[in-house]
C-alpha positions as CSV (number, residue, x, y, z in Angstrom):
1,M,-0.4,-4.1,-27.2
2,T,-1.0,-6.0,-23.5
3,L,1.2,-4.5,-20.9
4,K,1.3,-5.7,-17.2
5,L,2.5,-3.8,-14.3
6,E,5.0,-6.2,-13.0
7,M,7.3,-4.5,-10.3
8,I,7.3,-1.3,-8.3
9,V,10.8,0.2,-7.0
10,L,10.6,1.2,-3.6
11,P,13.3,3.7,-2.3
12,V,14.7,2.7,1.4
13,S,17.4,3.6,3.5
14,D,18.0,0.3,5.4
15,V,17.4,-2.7,3.4
16,D,17.2,-5.3,6.2
17,R,14.8,-3.0,7.9
18,A,12.5,-3.1,5.0
19,K,13.1,-6.6,4.3
20,A,11.8,-7.4,8.2
21,F,9.0,-5.1,7.8
22,Y,7.8,-6.4,4.5
23,E,8.0,-10.2,6.2
24,Q,6.1,-8.8,9.0
25,L,3.5,-7.5,6.4
26,G,3.2,-11.1,5.0
27,F,4.5,-10.4,1.4
28,R,6.3,-13.4,0.1
29,L,10.4,-13.1,-0.3
30,D,11.0,-14.0,-3.8
31,V,14.7,-12.9,-4.3
32,D,17.3,-11.5,-1.6
33,H,20.7,-11.3,-3.7
34,T,23.7,-9.4,-3.0
35,A,26.0,-8.9,-6.4
36,T,28.5,-6.5,-4.8
37,D,28.7,-4.2,-1.7
38,D,27.3,-1.3,-3.8
39,Y,24.3,-3.9,-5.2
40,R,21.8,-5.7,-3.8
41,V,18.1,-6.8,-4.7
42,V,15.1,-7.6,-2.7
43,H,12.3,-8.8,-4.5
44,F,8.7,-9.5,-2.6
45,T,5.1,-10.2,-3.7
46,P,1.8,-9.5,-2.0
47,D,-0.2,-12.6,-1.4
48,G,-2.7,-13.2,-4.5
49,S,-0.7,-10.1,-6.2
50,E,0.7,-10.5,-10.0
51,C,2.7,-7.4,-9.1
52,S,5.6,-7.2,-6.7
53,I,8.1,-4.7,-5.1
54,L,11.6,-4.3,-5.6
55,F,14.2,-2.5,-3.1
56,G,17.9,-2.7,-2.2
57,K,20.8,-0.9,-2.5
58,G,22.1,0.6,-5.8
59,L,18.3,0.4,-7.7
60,T,17.0,3.8,-7.5
61,T,18.3,7.6,-6.7
62,A,14.7,8.4,-5.4
63,T,14.9,9.7,-1.8
64,P,13.4,6.6,0.9
65,G,10.1,7.4,1.4
66,S,9.2,9.0,-1.6
67,T,6.7,6.5,-3.0
68,Q,3.1,7.5,-1.9
69,G,-0.3,6.2,-2.5
70,T,0.4,2.5,-3.8
71,Y,-3.0,0.8,-3.5
72,L,-3.2,-3.0,-2.1
73,I,-7.0,-4.2,-2.6
74,V,-8.6,-6.2,-0.1
75,T,-12.1,-7.8,0.0
76,D,-12.6,-6.7,3.5
77,I,-11.2,-3.8,5.2
78,E,-12.1,-4.7,8.5
79,Q,-10.5,-8.4,8.6
80,A,-7.3,-6.6,6.7
81,H,-7.1,-4.1,9.9
82,T,-7.4,-6.8,12.2
83,E,-4.8,-9.0,10.4
84,L,-2.5,-6.2,9.9
85,T,-2.7,-4.8,13.7
86,A,-2.1,-8.5,14.8
87,R,1.2,-8.4,12.7
88,G,2.4,-5.5,14.6
89,I,1.6,-3.4,11.7
90,T,0.7,0.3,12.7
91,V,-2.3,1.4,10.3
92,S,-4.5,4.2,10.2
93,E,-8.0,3.5,11.5
94,I,-10.8,2.4,8.7
95,F,-12.4,5.3,6.9
96,H,-14.3,6.3,4.0
97,D,-15.2,9.8,2.6
98,T,-18.1,12.0,1.7
99,G,-17.1,12.4,-2.0
100,G,-18.1,8.9,-3.6
101,L,-16.2,6.8,-5.6
102,L,-12.7,7.5,-6.4
103,N,-12.9,10.9,-4.8
104,H,-11.1,10.2,-1.4
105,G,-9.9,12.7,0.7
106,H,-6.7,10.7,2.0
107,H,-4.1,11.9,-0.9
108,A,-0.7,13.0,0.7
109,G,-2.3,12.3,4.2
110,N,-4.6,15.0,4.2
111,T,-7.8,14.1,6.4
112,T,-9.6,16.8,4.4
113,H,-9.6,18.6,0.8
114,N,-10.7,21.7,-0.2
115,S,-14.3,21.0,0.1
116,E,-16.8,19.6,2.6
117,S,-17.8,17.2,-0.2
118,Q,-14.3,15.3,0.0
119,K,-14.3,15.1,4.0
120,Q,-12.7,11.8,5.6
121,L,-15.2,10.1,7.7
122,P,-14.4,7.3,10.3
123,G,-15.4,3.8,9.6
124,P,-16.3,1.9,6.4
125,H,-18.4,2.9,3.7
126,P,-21.9,3.1,5.4
127,E,-23.2,0.5,2.4
128,R,-19.8,-1.4,2.4
129,A,-19.9,-0.3,-1.6
130,S,-16.8,-1.5,-3.5
131,Y,-14.3,1.2,-3.7
132,G,-15.5,3.3,-0.8
133,S,-13.4,2.1,2.3
134,Y,-9.7,2.4,3.0
135,L,-6.8,2.1,5.4
136,T,-3.3,3.6,5.0
137,F,-0.1,2.9,6.7
138,N,3.8,3.4,5.8
139,D,7.1,1.3,5.6
140,P,9.7,2.3,8.2
141,D,11.2,4.9,5.6
142,G,7.6,6.4,5.4
143,N,6.6,4.9,1.5
144,G,2.6,5.4,1.8
145,W,0.4,2.4,1.3
146,V,-3.6,2.6,0.6
147,L,-5.5,-0.5,1.4
148,Q,-8.9,-0.2,-0.6
149,E,-11.8,-2.5,-0.2
150,I,-13.3,-4.0,-3.5
151,K,-15.8,-6.2,-3.5
152,Q,-17.0,-6.2,-6.8
153,R,-15.0,-4.5,-9.5
154,L,-16.1,-1.8,-12.0
155,A,-17.3,-3.5,-15.4
156,G,-14.1,-4.3,-17.8
157,R,-11.8,-4.9,-15.0
């Protein structure tokens, strides 16, 4: 069976504010449909992605801002930082960690984990290794996004 991730539902408190943010971010607006006063669907797709986001009114009972750690992949983390900042998006500084591949210390906004081996360090990964450099940002409700630099994917991807 082939399964493809198509949509991520984001809980937001103000649909128009979220719509303006994701337009500013550069996502493509696919749908903005109001069926009733209690139901509105807004659908965006990041450039180059096959997976989209959906938010609106009457879609989820999740608390606005409760979606965390949604990854966007870029091939150049420094270019992404520059571009997002130019768009007016507040982003973290670029960072890497001492723990190595997929052992990053930015979960739930922490700057360190329990051990020195998982400490966050400023700047991109020293060798610019794929999966090694990150930056983060939040939408207006606090839904958390992670940008990760991948120049070459692991085998089998």
